C-alpha positions as CSV (number, residue, x, y, z in Angstrom):
1,M,115.7,70.2,91.2
2,V,117.5,73.1,92.6
3,K,116.6,76.4,91.4
4,R,119.5,78.1,90.5
5,T,119.6,82.2,90.9
6,T,122.4,84.1,89.7
7,I,123.9,86.4,91.9
8,V,123.9,89.8,90.4
9,R,127.6,91.3,90.7
10,L,128.2,94.6,93.2
11,A,128.2,97.1,90.3
12,A,125.0,96.4,88.9
13,L,123.6,96.6,92.1
14,V,124.7,99.5,93.7
15,G,126.4,101.7,90.9
16,A,127.0,104.9,93.0
17,S,130.1,105.6,95.6
18,L,129.3,106.7,98.8
19,L,129.7,110.5,97.7
20,G,128.1,110.1,94.4
21,A,125.0,108.5,96.6
22,A,125.5,111.9,98.2
23,C,124.5,113.7,95.5
24,A,121.3,111.2,93.9
25,E,118.6,113.3,93.2
26,P,115.7,112.4,95.9
27,V,113.0,110.2,95.1
28,A,109.7,111.4,96.7
29,P,106.9,108.9,96.2
30,A,103.9,110.0,98.4
31,Y,104.4,109.5,102.3
32,P,102.3,107.5,103.9
33,G,100.1,108.9,106.9
34,A,100.8,105.7,108.9
35,P,103.8,104.1,109.5
36,E,103.6,100.2,107.8
37,F,106.4,97.6,107.0
38,R,105.4,97.8,103.2
39,V,107.1,101.6,103.0
40,V,111.1,100.3,102.5
41,G,111.3,100.2,98.9
42,N,114.1,102.9,98.2
43,Q,116.0,103.2,101.5
44,L,118.9,100.7,101.3
45,N,122.3,100.4,100.0
46,G,125.2,97.9,99.8
47,T,128.4,97.2,99.1
48,L,131.6,94.9,99.1
49,Q,135.1,95.2,98.2
50,E,135.8,97.9,101.0
51,S,139.0,97.6,102.9
52,G,140.8,99.2,106.4
53,T,139.5,99.7,109.3
54,V,136.1,101.6,108.1
55,L,133.2,100.4,106.4
56,I,130.7,102.7,105.3
57,K,127.5,103.1,103.0
58,G,125.1,105.7,102.3
59,F,121.3,105.0,102.0
60,N,120.1,105.2,98.1
61,P,118.9,106.8,96.9
62,T,116.8,108.7,99.7
63,N,117.1,108.4,103.7
64,P,115.0,106.9,106.0
65,H,111.9,108.6,107.5
66,H,112.5,109.7,111.2
67,G,111.4,106.9,113.6
68,D,112.4,104.3,111.4
69,A,114.4,101.2,112.4
70,I,117.5,100.3,110.2
71,V,119.3,96.6,109.5
72,V,122.3,96.9,108.8
73,S,124.3,93.4,108.1
74,F,128.6,93.7,108.0
75,F,130.8,91.1,106.0
76,W,134.6,90.8,106.4
77,L,137.5,88.3,105.5
78,G,138.6,87.2,109.2
79,S,137.0,85.1,112.3
80,A,137.2,87.2,114.9
81,N,134.6,90.2,115.9
82,I,136.6,93.3,115.2
83,I,133.9,96.0,114.8
84,Q,134.5,98.4,117.8
85,S,131.7,100.5,117.4
86,V,128.6,101.4,114.4
87,T,127.4,104.8,113.8
88,D,125.5,107.2,111.3
89,V,126.9,110.1,109.7
90,L,126.0,112.7,107.3
91,T,127.3,112.7,104.1
92,L,128.9,116.5,104.3
93,P,132.4,117.6,104.8
94,G,134.3,115.9,108.0
95,F,131.0,113.3,108.1
96,P,129.0,115.0,111.2
97,V,128.2,112.5,113.3
98,V,124.7,111.3,113.9
99,G,124.1,109.6,117.3
100,N,122.0,106.9,116.8
101,T,122.4,103.7,118.8
102,Y,123.3,100.5,117.0
103,N,122.7,97.6,119.0
104,L,124.3,93.7,117.5
105,V,121.9,91.2,117.4
106,E,123.8,88.6,116.1
107,Y,127.4,87.6,115.2
108,V,128.6,84.5,113.2
109,T,132.0,83.5,111.9
110,S,133.5,80.0,110.3
111,G,135.7,79.2,107.4
112,G,137.8,82.4,107.7
113,V,134.5,84.7,107.2
114,S,132.8,86.8,109.8
115,M,129.3,88.5,109.7
116,A,127.3,90.8,112.6
117,T,123.8,92.1,111.9
118,Y,122.9,95.7,113.7
119,V,119.6,97.4,115.0
120,A,118.5,100.5,115.1
121,T,115.1,101.7,116.2
122,N,113.1,105.0,116.0
123,V,116.3,107.1,114.2
124,Q,116.1,110.8,114.2
125,G,118.6,113.6,113.9
126,F,118.9,113.2,109.9
127,P,117.2,115.2,107.0
128,D,113.8,113.8,106.2
129,P,113.6,113.7,102.3
130,Y,110.3,114.5,103.0
131,S,109.5,116.3,105.6
132,D,112.9,118.7,105.1
133,P,113.5,118.7,101.7
134,V,115.8,121.7,101.2
135,H,118.1,119.4,103.0
136,G,117.2,116.2,101.3
137,D,120.3,115.4,99.9
138,S,122.8,114.9,102.7
139,I,122.5,111.6,102.6
140,L,122.6,109.6,106.3
141,A,125.2,106.7,106.0
142,V,126.1,104.0,108.7
143,R,129.8,103.0,109.3
144,A,131.8,101.0,111.3
145,T,135.0,101.3,113.0
146,L,137.6,98.2,113.1
147,S,139.8,97.5,115.4
148,Q,142.2,96.2,112.4
149,P,142.0,96.4,108.9
150,V,140.5,94.0,106.9
151,T,141.4,93.2,103.1
152,D,138.2,92.5,101.7
153,G,134.5,93.4,103.6
154,G,131.4,95.7,103.2
155,M,127.6,95.9,104.1
156,M,124.3,96.0,103.0
157,M,121.3,98.0,105.0
158,K,117.7,99.0,104.8
159,S,115.3,101.2,106.7
160,Y,111.9,99.9,107.6
161,S,108.6,102.4,108.9
162,G,106.6,100.9,111.3
163,V,109.0,99.0,113.6
164,Y,108.1,99.1,117.3
165,P,110.1,102.6,118.7
166,I,112.0,101.0,121.9
167,Y,114.5,98.8,120.7
168,T,114.3,96.0,123.9
169,Q,110.8,95.9,123.2
170,A,111.0,95.8,119.2
171,L,113.6,93.0,119.2
172,G,111.9,89.4,119.0
173,Q,113.9,86.0,118.6
174,H,117.0,86.0,116.6
175,S,119.4,82.9,115.6
176,S,122.6,82.4,113.7
177,A,124.2,79.1,112.2
178,F,127.2,78.3,110.0
179,G,128.2,75.1,107.7
180,S,130.2,74.1,105.2
181,G,129.2,72.2,102.0
182,L,131.0,71.4,98.7
183,S,128.0,70.8,95.9
184,I,124.1,71.5,97.1
185,T,123.9,72.6,100.9
186,T,121.2,74.5,102.9
187,A,122.1,77.2,104.8
188,S,119.5,78.2,107.8
189,P,120.1,80.0,111.0
190,G,117.1,77.9,112.9
191,A,113.5,78.2,113.6
192,I,112.3,81.3,115.4
193,S,109.0,82.4,116.6
194,V,107.5,85.4,114.8
195,G,104.1,87.5,115.8
196,A,101.6,88.4,113.0
197,G,102.5,91.0,111.3
198,S,106.2,91.6,112.6
199,L,109.4,91.8,110.4
200,V,111.8,89.2,109.8
201,Y,115.2,90.0,108.4
202,G,117.1,87.0,107.0
203,V,120.3,87.1,105.5
204,S,123.2,84.7,104.6
205,M,126.9,85.0,102.9
206,S,129.4,82.1,102.0
207,N,133.2,82.8,101.3
208,G,133.1,82.0,97.8
209,S,130.9,81.5,94.1
210,G,128.5,79.0,93.8
211,L,124.3,79.7,92.9
212,F,121.7,79.8,95.4
213,A,118.0,79.7,96.1
214,P,116.4,82.3,98.3
215,P,114.4,81.5,101.0
216,A,111.0,80.0,99.8
217,G,108.1,83.3,100.7
218,F,110.9,86.5,101.2
219,T,111.8,89.0,99.5
220,N,115.0,90.0,98.3
221,I,116.4,93.0,100.0
222,L,119.7,92.8,98.3
223,T,122.4,90.3,96.5
224,M,126.1,90.9,95.9
225,S,129.5,89.4,95.2
226,D,132.9,90.2,95.0
227,A,135.7,87.3,94.6
228,S,136.2,86.3,98.0
229,M,132.1,86.4,99.3
230,W,128.9,86.3,98.3
231,A,126.0,88.0,100.3
232,D,122.2,87.6,99.9
233,G,119.4,89.5,102.4
234,E,116.0,88.9,102.2
235,D,112.7,89.7,104.4
236,V,109.1,89.1,105.3
237,V,106.2,90.0,107.2
238,P,104.1,87.0,108.0
239,A,100.4,87.3,107.9
240,A,99.8,84.6,111.0
241,T,102.1,84.2,114.4
242,G,104.1,81.0,113.9
243,P,107.6,79.6,113.7
244,V,109.7,80.8,110.7
245,N,112.5,79.3,109.3
246,P,115.0,81.0,106.2
247,Q,116.7,78.5,104.1
248,W,119.0,79.1,101.0
249,T,120.0,76.7,99.2
250,W,123.7,77.1,98.4
251,D,124.8,75.3,94.7
252,F,128.8,75.0,95.7
253,N,131.3,74.5,93.0
254,A,134.5,73.4,95.5
255,P,134.5,72.9,99.8
256,R,132.6,76.2,101.0
257,T,131.1,77.6,104.2
258,W,128.3,79.6,104.7
259,L,126.7,81.6,107.3
260,A,123.2,82.5,108.6
261,S,121.4,84.9,110.4
262,V,117.8,85.9,111.0
263,L,115.7,88.3,114.2
264,T,112.1,89.7,114.3
265,L,111.1,93.1,115.1
266,G,107.9,93.6,116.5
267,E,105.3,95.9,114.8
268,A,104.7,99.9,116.5
269,V,101.9,100.5,118.2
270,T,100.2,103.5,116.9
271,Q,96.8,103.5,119.0
272,L,94.6,101.9,121.7
273,A,91.3,101.1,121.3
274,F,88.7,99.9,124.5
275,T,87.7,96.8,123.4
276,A,85.6,95.8,126.3
277,Q,84.2,99.2,127.9
278,P,83.5,100.1,131.3
279,S,80.5,99.4,132.7
280,T,77.5,100.9,135.3
281,S,77.8,99.3,138.6
282,L,77.9,100.0,142.1
283,P,80.8,101.6,144.3
284,C,83.5,100.2,145.6
285,P,84.1,97.2,147.0
286,M,82.1,96.3,144.5
287,T,84.2,95.8,140.9
288,M,83.1,96.9,137.7
289,G,82.7,94.0,134.8
290,P,86.1,93.6,133.4
291,V,87.8,96.3,131.2
292,E,89.7,95.7,128.0
293,V,92.6,97.6,126.0
294,T,94.2,96.6,122.8
295,A,97.3,97.9,121.2
296,E,96.4,98.5,117.5
297,N,98.5,99.5,114.6
298,A,97.3,102.4,112.3
299,E,94.6,99.8,110.3
300,G,92.9,99.1,113.7
301,N,94.4,95.6,113.9
302,R,95.5,94.4,117.0
303,V,99.4,94.0,117.5
304,T,100.0,90.8,118.8
305,T,103.8,91.0,119.7
306,Y,103.0,94.2,122.2
307,N,103.7,92.9,125.6
308,G,104.1,96.6,127.3
309,D,102.6,98.1,130.2
310,V,99.3,100.1,129.9
311,T,98.2,102.3,132.7
312,I,94.3,103.3,133.3
313,A,92.9,106.3,135.0
314,I,89.8,108.5,135.6
315,G,89.3,110.6,132.4
316,H,86.1,112.7,133.4
317,N,85.2,112.4,137.1
318,G,81.1,111.9,137.3
319,G,80.8,112.6,141.4
320,A,78.2,115.0,142.2
321,L,80.0,116.6,144.9
322,M,82.8,115.1,145.2
323,N,85.3,113.1,143.1
324,G,85.3,109.4,142.7
325,N,88.4,107.5,143.6
326,L,89.4,104.5,141.1
327,S,90.9,101.3,142.9
328,G,92.5,98.2,141.4
329,T,95.3,97.5,139.7
330,L,95.9,100.4,137.6
331,T,99.2,99.5,135.4
332,V,98.5,96.5,133.5
333,H,101.1,93.8,131.7
334,A,99.0,93.7,128.1
335,L,99.5,89.8,126.9
336,N,99.7,89.7,123.2
337,G,98.4,93.2,122.6
338,V,95.6,93.2,124.9
339,A,95.8,94.6,128.7
340,R,92.8,93.5,131.2
341,F,91.8,95.5,134.2
342,S,89.9,92.5,136.1
343,D,89.5,94.3,139.4
344,L,88.7,98.4,139.2
345,C,86.3,100.0,141.3
346,I,85.2,103.4,141.5
347,D,84.5,104.7,145.5
348,Q,81.8,107.4,144.9
349,P,81.4,109.1,148.4
350,N,78.1,110.7,147.1
351,L,75.7,108.6,145.1
352,P,74.9,108.3,142.3
353,G,77.8,109.5,139.8
354,N,76.7,110.2,136.0
355,G,79.1,110.1,133.3
356,Y,82.4,108.7,134.6
357,T,84.6,107.9,131.8
358,L,88.6,105.8,132.2
359,Q,91.3,107.1,129.9
360,A,93.8,104.4,129.5
361,T,97.7,105.5,128.2
362,V,101.2,103.8,127.4
363,P,103.3,106.8,128.3
364,A,106.4,105.6,126.6
365,L,104.6,105.9,123.2
366,N,102.5,108.5,124.3
367,L,99.3,107.0,123.3
368,R,95.9,107.5,125.2
369,V,92.5,106.7,124.7
370,E,89.0,107.2,126.7
371,S,86.3,105.3,127.4
372,S,82.5,105.3,126.6
373,A,80.5,107.2,129.6
374,F,79.3,104.9,132.3
375,N,77.7,105.5,135.8
376,I,78.7,104.5,139.3
377,G,75.1,104.1,141.5
378,V,71.9,102.2,142.0
379,M,72.1,99.8,139.6
């Protein structure tokens, strides 16, 4: 038996208009010290029934946080991608441009409807309601400029804390699909591989009315409808690595088309840890035991999706009279969050050398960590 979930209409979900949202009283739950995907409750909004050459909506009731990622999906009647640009603005006179970069991840069309999903990471340049409460009532809005007018369109968007700040490394696998049906129909964008702790965002729309059951295990972002289209957004943070395949079960009452997209965003690395410390050893050409540096989140858990570079160097130089020199492969590409340095050695010209440390860094994230002390000399 198919579970039937009634679609909630736009007015009940959103209520305030764009400028009305700008006047909303800021809600200020305690801002967490460390980023995490769970901090997503209020930073979202959506709308349908927009027309013309601009689709725009402000966050409600509060802005995202600096450093967040924003995921936004646009919906419209039409069979071509007519989005010329996506940017963000402030809901002030003249709508000043903020200028964060929104990247197209997926576009899909069929049956006279279209859907496009964009992502911006590490957003900046707007009042954060927690760090700038004086200007916290200036709402951030996302705007799509179209190359031709639409008679019906809209969007839904949500911000996420704890996403990796560099877009090209944050974005994981993504997929879209479309199909049709005239009764009970499964809509799925296809399975993607997802790392533990990553964010999965899924969205589906149809070109008419019908009931539906959402993907099992996902949490609803927003559900909205009008006379021309229905849209539903969902997200989840899987605890384990593996495939994820969100499936909507639409129960159409006439021949309808469905669209569906899914994407994953990797978790932010907030700290580094030496999980295999450097050991006392003889000088070059003898190498010390393997050294491992692990990328971690704020809770000290390994971020398995991090596969970027880690660089190592001498932190404290323990040479008695002359500094020792570190040799070997000094920049290593992490694999599943772990960078393994297996050929390091220190040329110590004046034995012994006591109290050396190594320092590992990820300059792009301004992260560094220092190892325990070790010696170079007679074993």
